[in-house]
C-alpha positions as CSV (number, residue, x, y, z in Angstrom):
1,M,25.4,-8.8,-46.2
2,A,29.0,-7.2,-46.1
3,K,29.5,-3.9,-44.6
4,R,29.8,-1.1,-47.1
5,K,33.4,0.5,-46.9
6,Y,34.1,4.2,-47.0
7,S,37.2,6.5,-46.7
8,L,37.7,10.0,-45.4
9,R,40.5,11.5,-46.9
10,F,42.1,14.9,-47.8
11,D,41.3,15.9,-51.4
12,S,44.5,18.1,-52.4
13,R,42.8,19.4,-55.5
14,R,39.7,20.8,-53.7
15,E,41.5,21.4,-50.4
16,K,38.8,19.8,-48.6
17,W,38.1,16.5,-46.8
18,V,35.8,13.8,-48.7
19,L,34.0,11.0,-47.7
20,M,34.0,8.5,-50.6
21,N,32.6,5.1,-51.2
22,D,35.8,2.9,-51.6
23,T,34.0,0.6,-54.2
24,S,32.3,3.1,-56.6
25,E,34.5,6.0,-55.8
26,K,31.3,8.3,-55.5
27,I,31.6,11.3,-53.0
28,L,29.0,11.2,-50.4
29,R,29.9,14.4,-48.7
30,I,32.7,17.0,-48.8
31,F,33.8,18.7,-45.5
32,D,36.1,21.9,-44.9
33,T,38.0,20.2,-42.1
34,K,38.5,16.7,-40.7
35,E,37.1,17.8,-37.3
36,E,33.8,18.8,-39.1
37,A,33.4,15.3,-40.4
38,T,34.3,13.4,-37.2
39,S,32.3,15.5,-35.0
40,A,29.4,13.8,-33.1
41,G,27.1,12.0,-35.5
42,V,28.2,13.6,-38.6
43,L,29.6,10.3,-40.3
44,R,26.7,8.1,-39.1
45,K,24.3,10.8,-40.5
46,A,26.2,10.6,-43.8
47,L,26.1,6.8,-44.0
48,G,22.4,6.9,-43.3
49,R,20.5,3.6,-42.5
50,Q,22.8,1.0,-44.4
51,G,25.7,2.0,-42.0
52,G,29.2,0.8,-42.9
53,I,32.9,1.1,-42.2
54,V,34.9,4.2,-42.5
55,T,38.5,4.5,-42.8
56,L,40.1,7.6,-41.6
57,R,43.1,9.0,-43.2
58,T,45.7,11.6,-42.2
59,R,46.2,14.8,-44.5
60,E,49.1,12.8,-45.8
61,G,47.1,9.8,-46.8
62,V,48.3,7.5,-44.0
63,F,45.9,5.2,-42.1
64,D,44.6,7.1,-39.0
65,E,41.7,4.7,-37.7
66,E,38.8,2.9,-38.6
67,R,35.1,3.3,-37.4
68,T,32.3,1.0,-37.7
69,F,28.5,2.2,-38.0
70,P,25.9,-0.4,-37.7
71,G,23.0,-0.6,-40.2
72,A,19.2,-0.4,-39.3
73,T,18.2,-3.7,-38.0
74,N,14.7,-3.6,-39.5
């Protein structure tokens, strides 16, 4: 099964950082800062048991890095 893909990007309308499913464009979580979103375990918890790949972007929308979170094996 293919990994689910998500993006963490700045939403200038909300003035917040959003974690969004790239396929459905559904927002999973909204954060005040990028640091809050990327602190220990926050993204892993937001993705839950299914895991996935998160593309992190800068405030300007430029690719920053990609993080992979494995899903549950059972």
